[in-house]
C-alpha positions in Angstrom: 4.0 -21.1 -10.3 6.1 -18.4 -12.2 6.5 -15.2 -10.7 5.4 -12.0 -12.3 8.2 -9.4 -13.3 8.1 -5.7 -12.9 10.9 -3.0 -12.8 9.4 -0.9 -10.1 6.4 -1.7 -7.9 4.6 0.5 -5.5 3.3 -1.3 -2.4 0.9 0.3 0.0 0.8 -0.8 3.7 -1.6 0.1 6.2 -0.1 -1.3 9.4 2.8 -3.6 10.7 0.7 -6.8 10.3 -0.3 -5.7 6.9 3.1 -4.9 6.0 4.4 -8.4 7.0 1.7 -10.3 5.1 2.0 -8.1 2.0 5.9 -8.5 1.9 5.6 -12.3 2.2 3.1 -12.3 -0.6 5.2 -10.0 -2.7 8.2 -12.3 -2.2 6.3 -15.2 -3.1 4.6 -13.9 -6.4 6.4 -10.9 -7.7 10.0 -10.1 -8.9 10.6 -6.4 -8.9 13.9 -4.7 -9.3 12.8 -1.9 -7.2 10.2 -1.6 -4.5 8.6 1.6 -3.0 6.6 0.9 0.2 4.0 3.6 0.8 2.0 4.4 4.0 -1.0 6.8 3.2 -2.0 9.1 6.0 -5.6 10.0 5.3 -6.2 13.6 6.3 -9.6 14.7 7.4 -9.7 17.6 5.0 -10.4 20.4 7.4 -11.9 18.2 10.2 -9.7 17.1 13.2 -7.5 14.2 12.3 -8.2 10.9 14.1 -4.4 10.7 15.6 -1.5 13.1 15.6 1.0 13.3 12.8 3.8 12.1 14.8 1.8 8.9 16.0 0.9 8.2 12.5 4.5 8.6 11.3 5.8 6.3 14.1 3.3 3.7 12.8 4.4 4.1 9.4 8.0 3.6 10.3 7.1 0.4 12.3 5.2 -0.9 9.0 8.2 -0.1 6.9 10.5 -1.8 9.3 8.2 -5.0 9.6 8.0 -5.0 5.6 11.8 -5.1 5.2 12.3 -7.7 7.9 9.7 -9.9 6.1 10.7 -9.2 2.5 14.3 -9.6 3.1 15.5 -6.9 1.2 15.9 -3.2 1.3 13.2 -1.0 -0.1 12.3 2.6 -0.6 9.7 4.0 1.7 7.5 7.0 1.5 4.7 8.4 3.7 1.8 10.2 1.7 -0.5 12.5 3.1 -3.8 12.8 1.3 -7.6 13.2 1.9 -8.2 10.0 -0.4 -6.2 7.0 0.1 -6.5 5.8 -3.6 -5.6 9.3 -4.9 -2.6 9.4 -2.6 -1.4 5.9 -3.9 -1.9 6.9 -7.6 -0.1 10.1 -7.3 2.9 8.6 -5.4 3.0 5.8 -8.2 3.2 8.6 -10.7 5.9 10.5 -8.8 8.2 7.6 -8.3 7.7 6.1 -11.9 6.3 2.8 -10.5 5.2 0.5 -13.4 2.7 -1.4 -11.1 0.9 -1.3 -7.8 0.8 -4.5 -5.6 -1.0 -5.1 -2.4 -3.0 -7.7 -0.4 -6.6 -7.1 0.1 -7.7 -5.3 3.3 -10.4 -6.5 5.7 -13.8 -5.1 6.2 -17.2 -6.6 5.5 -19.3 -6.0 2.2 -21.4 -3.6 4.0 -18.5 -1.5 5.2 -17.1 -1.5 1.8 -20.4 -0.5 0.2 -20.8 2.5 2.6 -17.2 3.6 2.5 -16.3 2.8 -1.1 -13.6 0.6 -2.0 -9.9 1.8 -2.3 -9.3 -1.3 -4.5 -12.2 -0.6 -6.8 -11.0 3.0 -7.1 -7.6 1.9 -8.0 -8.7 -0.5 -10.7 -11.0 2.1 -12.1 -8.6 5.0 -12.1 -5.1 3.8 -12.6 -3.0 4.0 -15.6 -0.7 1.0 -14.6 -1.3 -2.6 -13.7 -2.7 -3.3 -10.3 -1.6 -6.7 -8.8 -3.9 -8.0 -5.9 -1.7 -10.5 -4.1 -3.3 -13.5 -2.2 -3.6 -13.2 1.5 -4.1 -10.1 3.6 -7.3 -9.2 5.5 -5.4 -7.1 8.0 
């Protein structure tokens, strides 16, 4: 199977396990001249956050490190803070000039996705650039 080709791909990661599986899927299915890996810290919008900022930044750093190990190449990284994950990703993609977003699907049953909304659906509905859903995931 031929790989897709993009100049600059924005890749969201949610955890170190997600980062590893996403990096492997990206390496298998896409060629990109430049990759920016993003971890979105979802802010509570006035309510207390579930975890401290320092704890979340450490988790992001671990995910970034795991991604690079699995991907085998150096990548750019960014932590985004937003009250909405999809909005944070779309803003980050615009800011870095990514010409596509690529990710593996996240876990959660259909009922959970129904109640909470789907970040994937929101990205597909609101983006102005290609969205590549890579095989694998469920982290």
